[in-house]
C-alpha positions, 0 to 999 in steps of 0.5 A: 655613476650616480651623478658624478660622471664626466660626460661627452668624452667623444665630441661628435660633429654633425656629419659624424652624427648623421653618418652614424644615424644613417646606419639605423635608417635615421635622418637627424633633424637636430641633436644635443648632448646628454649630461651624465653617464659614466664612461659614455658620450650620449646624444639625443637625436631628433629624427623623422622617426622620433627621438633616440639616444646615441651612445658612444662607449668611450671606456667600454670594450666591444665585447662589453657593449655587445653584452649590454646590448644583449641585456637590453634586448632581454629586458625589452623581451620581458617588457621591463621599463627601460631604454630599448635598443635599436638594431642597425640596418645590418641587424646588429645592435652594436656598431663601431665609430673610431674603434669605439662601440656605439649603441642606439636606443629609443628615447624615453620622455621623463624627468630626473628628480634629485630627491624622491618622495615616499610615493615615488620610492615605493614605485621604484622599489616595486620596479627593482623587485620586478627586475630581480624576478627576471632570469639572470643571463649567464653572460653577466659578470659575477661581481659588481664593477666596483664591489669589494673585490676591487677595493685593493686597487686603492690600497697603498697608493699614498694619495689619501693615506687616511682613506686608503687605510679606512677602505682596507679596514672596511674590506676586511670588515665586509669580508668577515660579516657578509653572510654566505649564500644570500639570494642573488640574481640580475641587479642594476647595480647603480640605482642613483637618482639620475638613473630613474625617470618619472613623469608627473610623479609616476615612475617611467623607467630605470635606465643605464644598465652599464653596471648590471651584474649577477650579484646580491639582491641586497646590494641593489637595495643597499645602493638604492637606499644610498642613491635615492633615499636622502634629504639634502645630504642626509640619509632618510630611514623613512624614505628607505622604508618606503623603498623597501615597502614597495620592493616587498609588495613584489618580492618578500625579503627573506629574514636573513636578507632583512638582517643583512640590509643595513650591512649592504647599505654600508657596503654600497656607500663604501663601494661608491666611495671607492668609485669616486676615489678611483675615478677622480684620483686614478682614472680621470684626475679631477682636483675639484672632486678630489675629496668627494669620496669622503662624503660616502665614507661619512655615510657608511659610518653613519649607517654602521652607527645606527643601532640595528633595532632602530634601523630594522624598526624604521625600515621594516614598518 
């Protein structure tokens, strides 16, 4: 999740790496851990057949990982630029290591950029629109993993009362203002900078579909604005405009979606604040990151404070 994740929960020795790789007819010559990835431990493997990514799903169930494998196969069938799954010799996409599901994927050469320029953002927007045009598989969840239906998990914890009260008010506000029946479909759900790869400024792939679901297209755009369109710690409306412009080259937003986008940027920032609170206070307490949810609170409040006419004029040029 958006560059904040704790990586490599499962530390694999060389003999374990070799044993797992042999299931895929791979002989490992070298390997190294890959940083990032919410709830997963990933390793880059250098083999006789090239480079691959081995992922042990530390916090995901076998049925969940199986659905993720099916989604990656669907994306590969439609030639969407992402990491393609590799089947084991047995023909299965998912294997098991110490009761944890394992995925093997082709490695994509590319670079992560913490700050994207407008040309890069237009490319990402176009790729996002292409994703939203794909058929939505019926095995995906109908809610986002840390969408507003989960916010109540943070209420009345008395860990950070000011935040918990703010989040409760936000949940009620979003419930009142999100329009019904907005277009929805297959979304990535976690479009932060570390999930997008480039090479020499050219878009290569969107990776890490762990939060994919069947949800509002506007939520994906809102998350992209929060996760990609920044200068330092400040949200950039000019960059948001570039992302949306690239998106609309491939899929025109409906008028009601345009009117709702500012709200969904606020929603995405709120959801990210909730994820940080839940992750670093409840699931895996980490004192050094205990206040990170407030960064997204400030971003959500900043978005709401922008006059709608100013937001629309800047983003829909």
